[in-house]
N, C-alpha and C positions, 0 to 999 in steps of 0.2 A: 017626231024625231027630235032627239034632244040636242041642243046647241051648246058648245063650250065657249067659254070666254077666258081671256088671259089678261094679266096685268099689263099696263102700258109699257113698262121698262123691259119686260122679258123679250119683246120683239127686237129691241136694240141689241141686247146681249147676244141673242142668237145670230144676229147679223155680224156682230164683231167676231164671234167664234167661227162663223163660217168663213169670214174673210181671213182669219188667222190660219185656219186649216188650208185654205186655198194658197195663202202665202207660203206656208211651210212646204206644201206640195211643190209650189213653184220654185222655192229655194232649193229643195232637194233635187228637183229636176235640173236646175241651173248648175248646182254643185256637181252633179253627176256629169253634166255636159262639160264643165271645166275639167274635171278629172279625166274624162275621156280625151279631151284635147291635150292634157299633160302627157298622158300615156302615148298618144300619137307622137308628140314632140320628142318625148324621151326615146321612143322606139326609133324615131328618125335619127336622133343623135347617135344612138348605139349602133344603128345600122351603118351610118356613115363612118363612125369610128372603127367599127369592125372591118369595114372594107379597106380603110386607109392603113390599119395595122397589118392586115393580111397582105396588102400590097407591099408594105415595108419588109415583111418577112420574106416574101417571094423575091423581092428585089435583092435582098442580101444573098439568097441562095443563087440567084441569077449571076450576081457578081462573083460568088464563089466558083460557080461552074465555068465562068468565062476567064477569070484570072484571080487565083487565090491570093496573089501578091497584093491585090488592091484592098484586101480586108486588113487595113491598117488600124491599129488601136487609136481610139479617139472618138470625138463627136462629129457626125456627118449629117448632111442632108442628101436628098436624092435629086437626080436630074435625068431626063431622057433626051436632052438636046442633041446628044451624039448618036441617037438612034437605038440606044439600049440603056438599061439602067446603069448608072455610075454614081459614085459619091461626089458631092460638092461640099465646099467648106462650110456653108451656113445652113442651119435648119431651113426646110422648105415651107413656104406659105401656101396653104390650100384654100379653095373656095373663097377667093377674094379676101384672104386674110382671116377667114373665120376659123381656120385650123392651122396649127404648126406641128410639123412632124420632124422628129430627130431620131437618128440611129446611132447608138453608142456601141462601139466594138471594143471588146476586152479580151485579155488572155484567159485561158482555161488551165486550171491546175488539177492534179490528180494525187490521190494518196497511193503510196506503195508503188511508185513508178508509173509508167505510161499505161499499164494494164489496170490500174486502180480506179476507184470511183472519183467522180468530180468533187472537188473540195475548194474551199477558199484559199488554201495554201497547199504547198506540196511540190510535186514535180510538174514543171511546165509542159503542157502538151502542145507541141508546135503544129499539130494537125487539126486543132480545134479552136473555135472562137465563140465567145458568148456575144450575141447581138440583142440589145434591148431597144425595141421600137416604142417610142413615146409619142402620143398625140394629145395635144391640148387645144381646146376651143375657146374662142373669145365670145361666143354667143351666150348671153346670160340666160340662166334658168333659175328663177327665184333668186337672182343676184349671186349665184354660186357658179364659178367657172368649172368646166369639166376637164378631166385628165384620164387618159387611158394608157395602159402599158402592156406590152407583150414581150416575153423573154424566150429566145430560141437559141439552140446550139447548132452551129454549122460545122461540118467536117469536110476536110479536104479529101474527096474521094479519089483524087489523082495521086495521093501519097503512095510511094512504094518503099520497100525496105530491103536492104542487103544484110543478110545475117550470116555470120561465120560461127560455127559451134562444134563441128566435128573435128576429129583428129586429122582427117584428110584436108579440111579447110586450113587448119593451122600449119600443117606440115608443108603446105604449098608456099608459105611465106618464108621469112628469114628470121633467125634467132640470134640474139646476142646475150649470153649469160642466162638463157632460159632453156627449158626442156618441155616436151609435150608428152602427156600420158593419155591413157584411154580408159580411165576408171569409169566415167559416165558418158562416154561418147566423144570425149576430146576436151582436154583442159591444158592450159599453159601455166607452168610453174617456174620459179627461179631454178637455175641449174643446180643439181646436186654437187656439192663440193665439200672438202674438208674445211670446216670453219676455223681450224687451228693452223692451216697452211703448213702442215708438217712436210709436205712435198711441194716444191715449185717445179712444175713440169713444162718443158718446152713444147708448145703446141705447133707453132709454125715459125719458119725462118724465111725472110724475104731478102732477095738481092736487089737493091734499088739502083737507080741511075747513078753511074759514075762510081768514084771511089772516095768521095768526101765523107768525113765523119758526120754522123747524125747527132747534132749537138742539142736539139730541142724537140720536144714532143708535147702535144696538148690534145685533149679530147673534148669535143663539143657533144656532150651526152644527149642534148635535146635533138640533135640532128644525126647522131650515131656516126660522126665523122672524126677521124684521127688526122691531125696535121703533124707532119714531120719536116724538120728543117735540117739542111746539110750545110756544111761549109762549102766553099767554092768547089764545084764539081761539074763534070760533063753531064748534060741533061738537066732535069729539073732539080733545083735546090729545095723548093717547097713543093710538097706533095700532099694531097688529101686522099684519105683512104675511107672506103665504106666499111665500117666494122659492124654493120647491122646483122651480118650473117656469119661472123667468125666463130660461132658455135659449131658450124658445119664445114666451113672452109676458111682458108686464109683471107685476110683483108685484101680488098681489091682497090687499085688506084682508080679514082674517079676524075681527078684533074690535077694539074700541076702548073708550076710557073718556073721559068728559066730566067736567070738574071745576068747572064753574060759574064760570069767570073767574079762576082762580088763575094768577098769573104765575110760570111755572116758569123756572128758570135752568140746570138740568143734570139728568142721569139716569145712574144706574148700574144694571146688570142682573146679577143673580147668584142662582143656586139657585132659580129659579122666581119671583123677586120683582123688582120695579122700585122703586128708591129715587129719589124726585123731590125736588130742592131747589127752594125758591121764596122769594119775598119776603113770604110770608104770616106775620105775627106770630102766635105761638101754635101754629103747625104748619109750621115751616120745612122739615120733611121729611115727605113722604107716602109710605107703603109700600103697594104695589099687588101683589096676586096676579096673575101673568101668565096663569094658566089661566082665571080668572074675570073679570079686569079690575075687581076690586072692591077698594076701599081697605080694608086690614086693620089699619092703624095709622098714627099720626103721631108726630112728635117735636117737642116744644116746647123749643127751645133758650133758655137764659137770655138776657135782654135782647131788644132789638128789631132788632138788625143782620140784614140780609138774608143768607140762605144763597146763596152764589154758585156753588159746585161741590161735587161729592162723588165718592167712589170706594169700591169694595168689594174687599177682598182676603181670600180665605178667609172667615173669620167676623168680619172687622173692617170697620166703616164709618167712613170719614173724611170730615168735613164742614169746608169753609172758609167763613168769613163776612167781611163787610166789617169794617174796623177800627172798634173801639168800646171801651167800657170792659170788655168781656168777652173771654175768650180767642178768638182768630180760628180756631183749629183744635180740633175736638172729635172724639173717637173713641168708638165704641159697639161692643158685642158683638152681632152679628146672627145668632148661631147658631140662635136661635129667633125669627124675625121676628114671630110671632104673640103672643109674650110681651112683657112690659115689658123694654125693651132696657137692659142694664146699661151704665153709663158706664164706659169704660176709662180715660179720661184726657183732658186738655186741654193746649194749648200756646199761650202768649201770644207773639205776634209783634210787635205794635205797628205793623203795616203791613197794607195790604189785599191779601189773596191773590186769585188768579184761577183757579187750578186745582190739583188734587192727584193724585198718582200713587203707587203702592205698589211696593216691592220686598219680598222676604220679610222683610227686617230693618228697613227704613226707609220713611218717608213723605217724598215730595218735594213741596214747595209752591211754585207759581209766584206771583210777587208783582209789584206795581207799583213797588217800591222801586228807585232807581237803583243803589245799591250792594249790594243784596241781592235780585237777581232770582229766586234760588231759595233756599229754606230746607230744611235736612235735619233730619229729626226721627227719633229712635230709636223703634221700635215697642215696645220693652220698657219704656222709661222715660217716653216721650212728652216727652222733653226735646230742644230744638233743639241739635244737636251742631255744626252748621256753617251759615254763610251763604255763598252763592256769588255773586260779583260777575262778571257777564258784561260784555263790552266794550260801551260805549255806554250810553245812557240809555233805550232803548226797553223798554216793558213786556213781561214774559213772559206769554203768553196761554194756552198749551197745553203739556201734558206727556204723554209716553207712555214707560213703562219696559218693557224686555224684555232678558233675558239680559245683565245687568250693563251695559246701555246706557240712557242717559236721552236721549230725543228731545224737543227743545225748539222751540216755535214762539213768535215774538215779533211785536209790532206793526211795521208798515213804518216805516222811518226811516233813521237814519244807520248802524244796525247790520245785520248779516246776519240775515235773519228765521228761518232754520232752523239748528239746531246739534245736534251729537251729543256727549254727554259720557260719559266713562268713570265708571261708578257701581259699579265692583267693590269699592271701599273708600270708601263715602260719608263716613265720619267723617274720613278723611284728605284728602278733596277730590274734586272732580269735574273732572278735566282735560279740556280741549277736544280732541276727536278730529277734528272737522271742522265746517265751517259753509258756508252757501250763501246768496247774495243772490237773493231772489225778487221784490223790488220790490212786495211785497204782504204784508199781515198774514196770519199763519197762525192760523186760528181753531180748528182741530182736526186731529188726527193719527191715522191708522190704519196698521197694518203688515200685510204679507202673511205667510202662514204660515212662509215660510222666511227672513223678515227680509231680503229682497233689495230690497224697495221700501218707501218711505213714501208714503202717499197723504194729501195735505194739502188741507184746505178753506181757501180764501184769499179775499182781498178784490179780487183782480184782475178787471177787467171782462172780459178776454178769456181768462182761464184760471182760473176759480173752482176747478177741480180741477187740482192739479199732482202729477205722478208723479215721485218722486225716486229715482234709483238710489243705493243706499247705499254701494256699494263699486265704483268710486270714487263720491264724492258729487257727482252731477251731475243736472241736470234732464233726465229722460227724455222727457217729453211733458206736454202740458196739455190740458184739456178745457174747452170753453166752454159755459156755460149762457146761454140766451137772456136778453138784458137786461144790466143793469149791477149788479144786486144781489149782495151778498156770499154766498159759501157759508158756512154756519155750523157744519155738522157732517158727519162722515163715518164710514162703517163699511165693512169689506171682508170678502168671503167668496165662495168659488166663482168666483174670477177676476173679480169685479165690485166696483166701488166705488159705494157708495150715498151720494149727496151731498145733504144737506138745505140748503135755501137760504132767502132772504128773498123771492124773487119769488113773487107770488101765484099765477101760473099754472105755476110750475116749482118747486113745493115739494120734490119728491123727484126726483132725477135719477140714472139708472143708467148707469154707464160701464163699458166693457169694452175689453180690448186688441184691436187690429186683428188680423185673421186673414189678412192678405195679400189678394190679389185686388184687387177694387175698393175695399176698405177702405184700401188703400195704393197708389193709382194712381201710375204712372211714365210718363215721357216715352219713347215708343217711337221716334219720329222727328220730323223738322221740315224745313221748307222756307224758304229765304231767297230771296224774290223780288227782282227788281231794284228799286231805289229804296228810300226810307224811308217812304213813305206807308202809313198803317195799313190793316190788313185790316178790312173792315166786315161781310162776309158770306161764308159757306162752304156748299157743298152737295156731297154725295158721291153718285155714280151709278155703281154697279159698281166698277170698279178705278180710277175717276178722281175727283179732287178738283178742284172749281171754286172759285176765290177771286175775290171782288170787293173793291175797295179804295176809299179816298177818292180824290176827283178830284185829278189832278196834271197839270201841263203838261209835265213832263219824262219821264213814263213812262206805261205802259199801266195800265188799271184792272181788267183781266180776265185770269186766268191759269188754265191747265189743267195738272194734275200727274197723272202715273201713280203710284198708290200701291199697286200690286199687291205691292210690297215696302214695307211700312209704315215700315221702318227707314230706307229711302233713297228718298224721293219724287223723281221725275224730272220736270222741266219739259218738257211736250210742246208747248205753244203759248200764245199770249197775244193780246190784242186791245185796241185803243184804243176806249174807250167815250165819252170826252169829258165824263164826269161821275162822281159818286160812285155806286158800286153798293151799295145798301143791302140788297138781298135778291136771292136766286137760287133758281130752281126749274128742274131739268133733267128733260126727258121726251122720249123718242122721238127723241133726237139733236138736240134744240133746248134752248138755255138761255134762260129768261125772266128778265130783269133789271129790277128797280125801280131807276130812276136819278134823278139830279138834273139830267140834260140836259133843257133846256127844251122841245125838240122831240121827245124820245124818252123820256118818262117810263116807258114800257115798251119795252125794247129786246130784240129776239129774235135770238139768235146761233145760227147753224148750227154745231154742234160735232161733226158726224159725222166730220169729219177733225180729229183732236185737234191735229195739227201746223199746220193751216191753217184756223182758225175764221174764218167770214165772217158778215156781218150778213145775216140772212134778211128781216127786216122790223122794224117798230116802230110804236108808237102815240103820237101827240101829244095829250095830254089838254089840254082847254081851260085856259088860264092858264099861269102860269110856276112854280107850286108843284111841289116835288120829289116824285118817286115814292119812297115809303118801304117798301112791302111788296107782295108778290105771292104768290098761291096759284093752284093749277091743279087742275081737275077735268075729266078727259077733254079736250074741245076748248074748254072755257070757262076763261078766265083772269080772276082778280080782282085789280085794282090798287088799292092804298090809297095815299093821298098826303097831303102836308102841307095843313093847313087854310088857307083863304083864297080858294080859287076857288069857283065856284058848287057844285061837287060834289067830294067827297073819295073816293067809292067808285065804281069803274068795273067793269062786267061786259063782257068782250070775247069775241068769237068768234074762236078761233085755229085753226079747222079748216085754214085756209091760213096757216101762220106768216108767209108773206111779205106777207100783207095782212090783218092783224087788223081786225075791225070792231066797232063799239060795239053792244052788245045792250041795255044799260041803265046808269043811273047814279043816284047818290043823294047829296044834301047831308047832311053830318053835323055840321059846326061843331066839328071837332076833328081833330087828327092821327090818322090810322090807321097806327099804327106797326108792326103785325104782323098777319098773317092766317093762319087755318087753316080749311079747308073740309072739311065732313063731310056728305056726302049733300046734303040740302036746306038745311043750316044753315051759315052763315059766321060765324066767331067773330073778333073784332077786339080787339086791345089798343090803347087810345086815350088821348089826352090830355085827354079830357073828365073834369072833376073828379067828375061824378056817374055816369059810365059808363066806368070803367077797362076793363071788359069789355062790349063791345056784341055782341049776337046778332042776325044778319040772317037772314030767311027768303028763300032764293034759289031756291025751288021753281019760280018763274017768273023766269028770269034777266033778262028785260026789265024787270021791276018788282021790284027788291030792296026788302025791307021791314024796317025796324028793328023787331024784335019785342020784345026785352027787353034788360035790362042788369043788371050787378052793380056796386054802388058800394062802393069800399073806403074805409076811414077815411082822412082826410087828403086832400091835394090832389096827391100825387105821381102823375105820369103812368104809365099802363100802357105799357110799352116792348117787351115780348116776350111770346110766347104759345106754348103747346104743349098738346096734348090727348091723353088716353089714356082710352079707355072713356068713362065719364060724368064724368071729372074734367078741368077746364081749369085750368092754372096760368098766372097772369099775373105776369110780372116787372115791377117798378115802379122808378121813380127813387128815389133815397135818401129814406127816410121814417122818422120816429120811430114811425109807425103800422105799419110792417112792409113789406118789399119783396116778399114772396111772398104773392100773393092766390090761394088755392085755392078753386075754385068747382065745385059739383056742377051739371051740366047734364043730369041724368037726364031732366028735362023742360026742353028748351031754351027754352020759352016762359016759364019761371019759374026762372031760375038761383038757387041758394042758396049763399051764402058759407059755406064750411066752416071757414076759418081765415085769419088774417093773421099772418105770421111774419117776424121780423127775420132778414135775411141779412147784416147788418152793412155793406152798401154798395149802390150802385145796381146793378140787374140789367139786363144788356144782352141776354142770350139765354137761352133755356131749350130743352132737348131731352130727351124721355123716353128712358130706357134700357130700361124695361119698363113693365108696368102700374102699378108702384108706385114705381120709382126714377127720378129725374130729375137731369140735369146742368144746372147753373146757371152761366152766365158773368157775371162782375161785375168791379167795380173794386177789390175788397178786396185790400190789399197782402198778399202771401205766401199768399193763398188765393183766387186769381182764378177758380178753378173749384171748385164745391162739388157734392157728390152727396147728394141728400136722399131720405129714405125717406118716402113719402106713404101708407103702408099704413094709418095712422090719420089720416084727413084732418083731424080736429080738432086734431091735434098732430103736425105734420111734424117729422122728426128729421134733423139734419145728421149724415150717416154718415161722410163723409170729405171732404178737400179736396186741391187740387193747386196748387202754386206755379208759375205760368206765367211769372213774372218780368216780367209786364206785364198791363195790363188785357185781359180777354177780351171781345171784342165780338161773337163769334159762336161757336155750338156746334152740331155735327151729330153724331149717333150713328148708325152704320151697322150695328149689331148686333154689332160686334166691337170697334171703337175709337171714342173720342170725338175729333172733329176740331175744333180751336180756331182761330179767327182772332183775332190779338192785335195789340197796339200795340208789339210788340217789333221792333227794327230788323233783327235777324238771325234771329229765330225767329218770322217772320210767321205761318206756319201750323205748328201743333204737333199731333202725333198722340199721344194718351194712351191707355194700356191698363192692364190689371190688373197689379199687382205680383206677385212670387213669393209662393206660399202660405207661411203661417207654418210654421216648423220646430219650434215648441215647443208646450207645452200649459199650461193652467191648472194651478196647484199643488194645488188641491183641488176636489172637486165631488161631487155626489150624483145618484143615480138612485132615484126613488121608484116602486114598483110600482103596478099597479092593485090594487083591492080584490078579495079572494077570499072566497067563501062556502064554508065547509067543510060546510055542510048540517046541522050539529048544534049545538044551543045549548051543550052541555057538551063542546066539542072540547078535546082535550088536545094541545097543540103540543109536539112531541118534540125536533126538531133542525133546525138550519139548516146546509145544506151548499152550497158553491159552488166553482166552478173558476176559477182566476185564472192568467193568464200575463202576460208583459210585466215591467216594472220599476216597483215601487212597492207600495203596500199597499191592501187592501180590507177594510173592516169592515162589519158589518151591525147594524142595530137593527130591532125589530119593534114593531108596535102592534096591539092587538086591541080588539074592541068587540062588543056584542050585535047592532048593526045597522050597515049600511053608512054611514048618515048620521052616526052617532055616532063613526065613525072619525076624523072631522075634529078632534074635541076630545080624542082619545086621545093619550097621551104615548109617544114613541118610547123604547124601553128596551132594555137589554142583558141579559146572562145572570143578573144579580142582580135583575132586575125593576125596575130604576131607570134613569133617563136618564144616570146617572153612568158607565155601562159600555157596551161594545159587544162584539158577537161577533167575535172576532179569529181564531178557529180554526175551519176548516170542519168540520162535523159536531158542533159543540158543542151540548149539550142546551139547550133553550130554556126560558125562564121568563117567563110573561106578567106584565104589570103587575098586582099584586094589587088595585089600585084601578080596574082597567078595568071597563067596564059588562058585559063578557062576553067570550067567546072564539070565537064562531062566525065572525066576520069578521076578516080579518087583512090587513096590508100589511107589506112589508119595504122598507127603505131601505138602499142601498149607499153607503158613504162611501169615495171613491177619493182617494188621496193620492200625488203624485209630486213631483219636484224641479224641474219646469218644462221640462226637456229630454226627459223620457221619461214614460211613462204605464203604469199597470197596465191589464190587459184583463180585464174581467169577462165570462166566457163563458156561465155559467148559474148559476141559483140554485134550490135544491130545499128546500122546507119539508115535513117529515114530521109527520103528525098521526094521532091515533086518537080514537075516540069510543066 
């Protein structure tokens, strides 16, 4: 066997290599061991962190489920000391200080409203919170501290929503200057109206407490409340009206205050208080809380001069008094009306002022001085800086300032009564921008929101309200209040002018712009018959118009027109009657005429051939008195005639029109000027002073019986008659006691007078358009046809009028048009129809929701969201209360919980009034604003809440 040998050094090298290999193996093993230990530690830290993070997330959800209100924005720790998870102020320390856990609660925002995606900015979502749970450890790992974070969104599963979006939803509420349509299920728009105010229509008339003049009016548009002040009167001198629903009904009184006979002179309303000036020495100014109607303070001005007018601007009250040894103008700080009011300053004028208005820098005082009709006073120094001399010597009565313009009203006289002055630099002067002659004193001035119109209360007997277009300055229209008393005050809101007057039965009058249609009737067509003799009667049967005229020897008195095309009536036939045709009834091809012909007081014309009418028969009533009226029921005709013969009423059998026979007759001792028959009752307008309306029982035609009557005040004759349902309207001759007598005949045996109303002239004819609207033909110049609303029988309202250019003697309505018989030589018969619909809108209006019960006393109202289209703006306010009944006294508030703000951004968080009685019940009010030619469209409203 061979043996091997090695060098001596080789054994050492091998040993070193072996040892190195062993060392490397050992080092790798150790490193692996260390890495394994690191992984274990890292896993331990991650596991602990994950557990603490998850606990934080679940704790946030637990707090959400228990009380959403505890998820307050900010940094919090957690505690379970109370037996459940709750926030604590400081971050919590865990595992003996090894870990610190923090929960950060933040708001959540969304794009495109509350239904949009979560974003950094956008619409606040009140039902969501972002919670960031952060965990930090102080245990070192390779000298690097560890931090973990988890972000979660929590949502309030208890949030509910109240949505109103359908027409039914909106119609259940109340409207003021708005309308509701159903284009896409229900929308609210500004009310249609004539943007040019070509017609000022009287919508409502209210008879308020006592007989005092209504000298001041002011609207709080944010609350939809109208305040009206009277001079000393029985009952309440100061009254508050809810005008949130006067698109549908008259304003209603919500509260009032009685002051025991104080004679007031003016009122200013600001910041929840009314300031009332008076002639009372020792308390020339009374301060009233408008929420309670309780006097909270008075001002005793030095001296005994009467306080004549006042105004409030921001926190400054200005008062003007009659000229005396004391300063005529006094200024007070009313920033705290409940405290003693600091005197700011006084100004001596040496003349008697009548009114005061403020700009931000100056006060303007109207006076009775001939060379100083307006005084300008600096609000910083209370020094008079300028006296303004207007042309003429007429007193200045009223002032209104807006946007560097001063609007001036004066007494009627040699000067123009309305003027506009440039007040952009009052110290330099007030240049005249324009003036207008009104032929009436201007007592008060109100402006619309866009300063397009001035609404003025005047002394005009026929136009107590005048609407003035401001650019160019012209009279747009006027509105008449019944009687001749002056208008004393005016306020404007929601497309309506509220006019306070002197008339005892017309204390407050609500006017609105015409909406077209029958509010602005137009002439559709006309007929010019031969001759110039006046038309006295008209009747429409199908497509044919029958006309009766005064007696004439040169022409015929009976005409037939084809009016199938109302714009172009076509004469088809005529007939000689030989007397005046005072009344016409057409039935079954025969025309029954009441005439003045002595042998044919009832003339019967066969009109089956329109081109060749012939006499079928007639009736000669005993005596020579004229036939005035005729009515027909089946085959029975009733003839009324002039008084003087043995009988004035005749009942005739006209089964055979060629041979009418007498069935019965009755003496009445008065002209029977018009007749209406309804079943067994015959109603007559008569000349009897005690029986302007006579009611006959004709159940037995052979024996007509005078059963009852209605007596109007005065002696004016009943001349015309119409009946609708249980209402009979009698038109009378010209009378200071009223030409329209409205009578309820629900029980014909006992008629009851509902009202007597002035129509301004003798009434010749009446015809119902519907159950509540009636056309009246009369002698009034420029308004010979009037359209009255009788929906409130105790207070008929003149809705519109039409200028026929001649007295209207006859009116007939066929369901589409009003046919007039007039004294015009070329427009003998006129056909009147509704004008085109208004193309504009009111400039502002509101919609008030119904009341909603959230079902929980401690309801948390979260957000208000709405959808709007169209052109214009929509804002919301809310009011809450503990009960439905207490909502009426709650205040409408915006996002700061006060009435000074409104929700302008959809989805905005809500804040209830902190002084509200509770939050279970809620209402919202939408405020719509446009420019008169367009309107915003409110499509839906959603209020979110939790409990």
